[in-house]
C-alpha positions in Angstrom: 9.9 2.6 14.6 13.6 3.2 14.5 13.1 6.7 12.9 10.1 7.6 15.2 10.6 5.6 18.4 7.8 7.4 20.3 5.2 7.0 17.6 3.2 4.4 19.2 3.2 6.0 22.6 2.2 9.4 21.0 -0.4 7.9 18.7 -4.1 7.9 19.8 -6.4 5.6 17.8 -9.6 7.4 16.9 -11.0 5.1 14.4 -10.2 1.6 13.0 -11.2 0.1 9.7 -10.7 -3.2 7.8 -7.4 -3.6 6.4 -6.7 -1.2 3.6 -3.8 -1.8 1.2 -1.0 0.7 1.6 1.7 2.2 -0.6 0.3 1.2 -4.0 2.6 0.5 -6.7 0.9 2.2 -9.8 1.6 2.4 -13.5 0.3 4.7 -16.2 -3.0 3.6 -17.6 -1.8 3.0 -21.1 1.0 0.8 -20.1 0.9 -2.4 -22.1 -0.8 -5.3 -20.2 2.1 -7.6 -20.5 4.3 -5.1 -19.0 1.9 -4.6 -16.1 1.7 -8.4 -15.6 5.5 -8.8 -15.7 5.9 -6.0 -13.2 3.4 -7.6 -10.8 4.9 -11.0 -11.1 8.4 -9.5 -10.3 7.2 -7.6 -7.4 5.4 -10.7 -5.9 8.4 -12.7 -6.6 10.6 -10.4 -4.8 8.2 -10.6 -1.8 8.7 -14.4 -1.6 12.5 -14.1 -1.8 14.5 -14.1 1.5 16.6 -11.0 0.3 13.4 -9.3 -1.1 11.6 -9.8 2.2 14.5 -8.3 4.1 14.6 -5.4 1.6 10.9 -4.6 1.9 11.1 -4.8 5.7 14.0 -2.7 6.1 13.1 0.0 3.6 9.3 0.1 4.1 8.5 -1.8 7.1 6.3 -4.3 5.3 6.6 -8.0 4.9 5.2 -8.6 1.4 3.6 -7.1 -1.8 0.3 -8.4 -3.1 -1.7 -7.9 -6.2 -4.9 -6.0 -5.7 -7.4 -3.9 -7.6 -9.2 -0.7 -6.9 -12.1 -2.4 -5.0 -9.8 -3.0 -2.1 -9.7 0.9 -1.7 -13.5 1.4 -1.6 -13.5 1.7 2.2 -10.8 4.3 2.1 -12.5 6.3 -0.6 -15.8 6.2 1.5 -13.9 7.6 4.5 -12.1 10.3 2.4 -15.7 11.2 1.1 -16.9 11.8 4.5 -13.9 13.6 5.9 -12.2 15.5 3.0 -14.1 15.0 -0.4 -12.1 17.5 -2.3 -9.1 15.1 -2.1 -10.9 12.9 -4.8 -11.7 15.7 -7.2 -10.0 15.4 -10.6 
């Protein structure tokens, strides 16, 4: 809001969805599982720390990080398929 103070006034809502996770933290697919788990735990721990919460809020405007999986993105994928399917081409 500080960077774009008029964003709410200038934004027109044309469609709403259920909550879709934002800003995914991703790792390469061949990263060892124990490293993935350690990274997940560290990020969630940071989300529960007072200083970590402030950092997340100040830098990203969010209040926490949560562990999720690709099923959380099915709704987003469905919308992209209807609006711009070429974004999902590999």
